[in-house]
C-alpha positions as CSV (number, residue, x, y, z in Angstrom):
1,X,13.8,-6.2,10.9
2,X,14.6,-9.9,11.5
3,X,18.3,-10.4,12.1
4,X,18.6,-13.2,9.5
5,X,16.9,-10.9,6.9
6,X,19.3,-8.2,7.8
7,X,22.3,-10.5,7.4
8,X,21.0,-11.6,3.9
9,X,20.5,-7.9,2.9
10,X,24.1,-7.2,4.0
11,X,25.3,-10.2,2.0
12,X,23.4,-8.9,-1.0
13,X,25.1,-5.5,-0.5
14,X,28.6,-6.9,-0.4
15,X,27.7,-9.0,-3.6
16,X,26.7,-5.7,-5.3
17,X,23.2,-7.0,-5.7
18,X,21.5,-4.0,-4.0
19,X,20.3,-0.6,-5.4
20,X,19.5,2.3,-3.0
21,X,17.8,5.6,-3.4
22,X,14.3,6.4,-4.6
23,X,15.0,7.3,-8.2
24,X,17.5,4.5,-8.8
25,X,15.1,1.9,-7.2
26,X,12.1,3.2,-9.4
27,X,14.4,3.0,-12.5
28,X,15.4,-0.6,-11.5
29,X,11.8,-1.5,-11.2
30,X,11.0,-0.1,-14.6
31,X,14.0,-1.9,-16.2
32,X,13.0,-5.2,-14.6
33,X,16.3,-5.5,-12.6
34,X,14.6,-5.2,-9.2
35,X,13.4,-8.6,-7.8
36,X,12.3,-7.2,-4.4
37,X,11.9,-3.7,-3.0
38,X,12.1,-2.9,0.7
39,X,10.4,0.3,1.8
40,X,11.0,1.9,5.2
41,X,7.8,2.4,7.2
42,X,8.8,6.0,7.9
43,X,9.1,7.0,4.3
44,X,7.1,10.1,3.2
45,X,3.6,9.6,1.8
46,X,4.8,10.7,-1.7
47,X,7.8,8.3,-1.8
48,X,5.7,5.5,-0.4
49,X,2.9,5.9,-3.0
50,X,5.3,6.3,-5.9
51,X,7.3,3.1,-5.0
52,X,4.2,1.1,-4.2
53,X,2.5,2.1,-7.5
54,X,5.6,1.3,-9.6
55,X,6.0,-2.1,-7.9
56,X,2.3,-2.9,-8.4
57,X,2.4,-1.9,-12.1
58,X,5.5,-3.8,-12.9
59,X,4.7,-6.8,-10.7
60,X,7.7,-6.5,-8.4
61,X,7.0,-7.6,-4.8
62,X,7.7,-5.1,-2.0
63,X,8.0,-5.5,1.7
64,X,7.8,-3.0,4.5
65,X,10.9,-2.5,6.6
66,X,10.8,-1.1,10.1
67,X,12.5,2.3,9.6
68,X,15.1,4.0,7.4
69,X,17.9,3.7,10.0
70,X,17.5,-0.1,10.5
71,X,17.3,-0.6,6.7
72,X,20.5,1.5,6.3
73,X,22.2,-0.4,9.1
74,X,21.5,-3.7,7.4
75,X,23.4,-2.6,4.3
76,X,26.2,-0.8,6.2
77,X,25.0,2.7,5.2
78,X,23.3,5.7,6.7
79,X,19.5,5.8,6.7
80,X,17.9,4.5,3.5
81,X,14.2,4.8,2.6
82,X,14.1,2.4,-0.4
83,X,16.3,-0.6,-1.2
84,X,16.0,-3.0,-4.2
85,X,17.5,-6.4,-4.4
86,X,18.5,-7.4,-7.9
87,X,19.4,-11.1,-7.2
88,X,16.4,-13.4,-7.5
89,X,17.5,-16.1,-5.0
90,X,18.5,-13.5,-2.3
91,X,15.3,-11.6,-2.9
92,X,13.2,-14.7,-2.5
93,X,14.9,-15.6,0.7
94,X,14.6,-12.1,2.2
95,X,10.9,-11.9,1.2
96,X,10.2,-15.3,2.8
97,X,11.8,-14.2,6.1
98,X,10.0,-10.8,6.2
99,X,6.5,-12.0,5.3
C-alpha cells in the first residue's frame, strides 16, 4: 500500500470514518454508508466474491489492498480483510492514490 494512502486511511480511522469486518462492511455497503471498500488481496475466495458482488450491485467502488496485515497496520489494528471508508472526501483521495 502506498504510504500516503495508508496515512489517509489512518486519519480516517482516527476520525471514526472507517468500518472493519466483513459483515459490517457488507451492511455499510447495503445502507449506502460506505463510499469506498478496500479488500485485502489475500482474502478468501468466498469473502472476496461476496464483497465484490455487493459493491458492484450497490455501485460502491472497491480497491485491492496488498494484504490483510498491511491493511490492518494502516488503521492501527491487527490484520483486517475488509475496510470501508464512510467519508466521501477521504474515500475519493484514497481511491485516487491507489488506482
